[in-house]
C-alpha positions in Angstrom: 62.2 106.1 121.1 62.1 109.0 118.6 65.4 110.4 117.4 66.2 113.7 119.0 67.9 116.4 117.0 71.6 116.1 117.5 73.2 118.7 119.8 69.8 119.9 120.9 67.7 119.6 124.0 68.2 119.1 127.8 69.2 115.5 127.4 72.0 116.1 124.9 74.7 116.8 127.6 74.1 113.5 129.3 74.0 111.6 126.0 77.3 113.2 124.9 78.9 112.4 128.3 77.7 108.8 127.9 79.0 108.6 124.3 82.4 110.1 125.3 82.9 108.1 128.6 85.4 105.7 127.2 87.4 108.6 125.6 87.4 110.3 128.9 88.3 107.3 131.0 90.9 105.5 128.8 93.8 106.8 126.8 93.6 103.9 124.4 90.9 101.5 123.4 93.0 98.5 124.4 93.0 99.8 128.0 89.2 99.3 128.3 88.5 96.4 130.6 86.8 93.4 129.1 84.2 93.5 131.8 83.2 97.0 130.7 82.4 95.9 127.1 78.6 95.8 126.8 76.8 92.9 125.1 74.9 95.4 122.9 76.0 98.9 121.8 74.6 101.1 119.0 76.0 104.5 118.0 72.6 105.3 116.3 71.0 105.6 119.7 72.9 106.9 122.7 70.4 108.5 125.0 68.2 109.1 122.0 70.8 110.7 119.8 72.4 109.4 116.6 76.2 109.6 116.6 76.4 108.4 113.0 75.4 110.0 109.8 73.3 109.5 106.7 74.3 106.7 104.3 75.4 108.1 101.0 74.9 106.5 97.5 78.1 105.9 95.5 75.9 105.8 92.3 77.7 104.3 89.3 81.2 105.0 90.7 83.1 102.2 92.5 83.8 104.4 95.5 82.3 102.4 98.3 85.7 102.5 100.1 85.8 106.3 99.8 82.2 106.7 101.0 82.9 104.4 103.9 86.0 106.3 104.9 84.4 109.8 104.8 81.3 108.6 106.7 83.5 107.0 109.3 85.5 110.2 109.7 82.3 112.3 110.0 81.0 110.0 112.7 84.2 110.1 114.6 84.3 113.9 114.4 80.7 114.1 115.6 81.6 111.9 118.6 84.7 113.8 119.4 83.3 117.3 119.2 79.7 116.7 120.1 78.3 118.5 117.1 77.4 117.7 113.5 80.5 117.6 111.3 80.6 119.2 108.0 80.0 116.6 105.3 83.4 115.5 104.0 84.1 115.3 100.3 84.6 111.9 98.8 85.3 113.5 95.4 88.5 115.2 96.5 89.8 111.9 97.7 88.9 110.1 94.5 90.6 112.8 92.4 93.6 113.6 94.7 94.7 110.4 96.4 97.2 108.9 94.1 97.3 105.7 96.1 93.8 104.6 95.0 92.0 103.8 91.8 89.3 106.5 91.9 86.0 105.0 90.7 87.7 101.7 90.0 88.1 100.9 93.7 90.7 101.2 96.4 91.3 100.7 100.1 90.1 103.0 102.9 93.3 102.8 104.9 95.1 104.5 102.0 92.7 107.4 102.4 93.6 107.5 106.1 97.3 107.7 105.2 96.5 110.5 102.7 94.4 112.4 105.2 97.2 112.0 107.8 99.7 113.6 105.5 97.3 116.1 104.1 93.7 117.0 104.9 90.0 116.5 104.1 87.8 119.1 102.5 84.0 119.7 102.7 81.4 118.4 100.3 80.3 122.1 99.7 83.7 122.9 98.1 84.2 119.6 96.3 80.8 118.0 95.5 80.5 114.4 94.7 80.4 113.7 90.9 80.2 109.9 91.0 83.0 109.9 88.4 86.6 110.8 88.0 86.8 111.1 84.2 87.2 114.8 83.5 87.9 115.8 87.1 91.3 116.7 88.5 92.8 117.4 91.9 93.7 121.0 91.0 90.0 121.8 91.0 90.1 121.8 94.8 93.2 123.9 95.4 91.1 126.7 97.0 89.1 124.4 99.3 89.8 125.0 103.0 90.8 122.1 105.1 87.9 120.8 107.3 89.6 117.9 109.1 92.8 115.9 109.2 93.6 112.4 110.5 96.0 112.7 113.4 97.2 109.1 113.3 96.1 106.1 111.2 96.6 102.7 112.6 95.5 99.1 112.4 93.2 98.0 115.2 95.1 95.3 117.1 98.5 96.8 116.3 99.2 95.4 112.8 97.4 94.2 109.7 95.7 90.9 110.4 96.3 91.1 114.1 92.9 92.3 115.3 90.2 90.4 117.1 86.5 90.9 117.7 87.3 92.2 121.2 89.9 94.7 119.8 87.3 96.0 117.4 84.5 96.3 120.0 86.8 98.3 122.3 87.9 100.6 119.4 84.3 101.3 118.5 83.4 102.0 122.1 86.2 104.5 122.6 86.6 106.1 119.2 83.5 105.4 117.2 82.9 103.9 113.8 85.5 101.7 112.1 86.5 101.4 108.5 87.0 97.8 107.7 87.6 95.7 104.6 87.2 92.0 103.8 
């Protein structure tokens, strides 16, 4: 099947309804019945539409955790609103989130806490530099908020308490997950 342009065409409304059916039917992912969890599911093709986004290159900066977080948030916004989300800025998180180590690594859940208590800005205002040396958070003071995390949480209820089934249900209802090993 050829990929259809997201948000376009007569089939988009039915694809969006299919993508959002678990959000519409259930208030939480844990409420999804085990019998409703499909054997195979792929956000890259729901009725011919891709509910994910392009993979970005972290380049020489150790920002995989930040790239993963911003791309997860973009995919969740795309699913929730049924339209392309503005590309979020990993650079602002690298420079402003005092709980991480910038290009030296970090944890995506700390970006979720940061975005829950603050906000995320767009790539157009805070372009990715693949470095933190010579960049500061104050550079982004005039950037407009694009998104915010309403509530961050551990799938399964607490760190280390998740299961494959919990993760499958979370993905079905809310979209992409940020995970770490």
